[in-house]
C-alpha angles and dihedrals in degrees: 000000000000119000116259115263111262120239111249115261116211127172130212118228090253093050091049091050092050094047093050089049091054090050095050100040112099095212095054114118110257093236092054091048091053092049090050091053090049093053093045091050092047091049089058090060100264118155122236092253094047094048092047091051095046095048098037096240133120125270089241090058092052093046094048093047092048092049094049091050093051090051101042105011114212094352089060090067093062121096112274121230111278118245117250145094113330120244116278096189116067129211091256091057092048089050090050092056093047095047092046092049093051103036110026131073116235119249128261093032095290116161095225143009122265126198089252096050091045091048090052092047095049101034093240130121122269090242092055092051090048092052093049092050092049092048092054098035096245116159109172092169093063128077131182126203127221137177129198121207116246093195108135089214094048096122094047093048093048091052091046096052097038088049089057091050097048099035111020116191121257121255089019140101122225113210126185105213131190143132128247098208131191096025102177125221100215132171125200118239089234133029117276110254115227129239115279132183107289090359126090124217111284133208134175117266094226124065143175121246119224101180139286139264136188124231118211109200138179117195114205107225099212101044105021092233117145132218111200143163136178127238127180092219133045109220138122089266090062091045089053090051089053092050089053090050090053090047091055095044098050120069111257094237093067125087115228124221111189121194109207139163127244096265111148094238089065093060106043120130090250092056091045092052092049091051091051088056090049105047095175088075115089118182121207115191124211116230119267111280091009105104088140086082091068110084093204087073087065089053091049087056089056090050092050097045098042102036120007106041097064102026131102127208131181096204142019089246090057091049093050092047091050093049092047090053091050091050090050089055090047092052091050088069108009122188117207119220109234118217112213108169118093121221091250091054092050094048093046091050091051091046091052090050092050090052090055097053130063126245095003092153090220 
């Protein structure tokens, strides 16, 4: 029995333009691009079998696509609604949950909504509330902290330090200097259990303290190498000793630009007098409450994550020896931290954040 004669398929100029656009556009869904190619091929007079062979699809796919286009034109190529249970929660109910989450205080003096309290307040199930919150990225149980610097010279200090990062001076060394104080030598009350299949490493929650030490560190901007030394106390005397260590370690023909925070030990009269006698030292202070500008803080995070957080030491001496060995390994293959943000980008980002919050005072 011969196949039924196909209804002619003709395209308008606008339909042809749209179909070709769907084929060429990179972000077009693959299924829509295939359907567009099928219709364009059929419009050129191709048979169902020929089009299916050329495009690598089945004859049923070509026939179905052709039939849907003849019935609904371009709209017929779009994905049809999937079969399944119809929605039981309307848009007005979704809006109610979102508005209540954002604008209403929870009952009974709670600080934030939970899925159970919201479900009770709206008459929905806890699962429905949870799905709505996930869909709109609402997380009432989470809170983030932030702090804005109140330093009156904030802008000038940001431009000064970021300028050193992005365009360091010639014949000079830029060092990011800070102290990691109160490093505790702690020992777990039981041995640390190793990693096993399906089981992470385990350590006891309680521990025994064996004293503290402070690590004075200077991160070299260009190479990522670190100069460091331990001191049991954290005063301006120890800071002066560290400055003298840096002075001996760096060739005398290089200028030294040190990025420090506003800690009081960095600004005592004794330190100021020593700096006057050593004019190659130039101190650049980060703004108040802006230690994130000092790249050595990023290195301290590496030290904490890779060495301190999961270690155990029975004495301060053992802790200091362990840290010195880790720093030696770091300096054998140092990795510099590359600053990418310009001062203008940082200030614009902070300004945009201040515009979004109320009563920032900035």
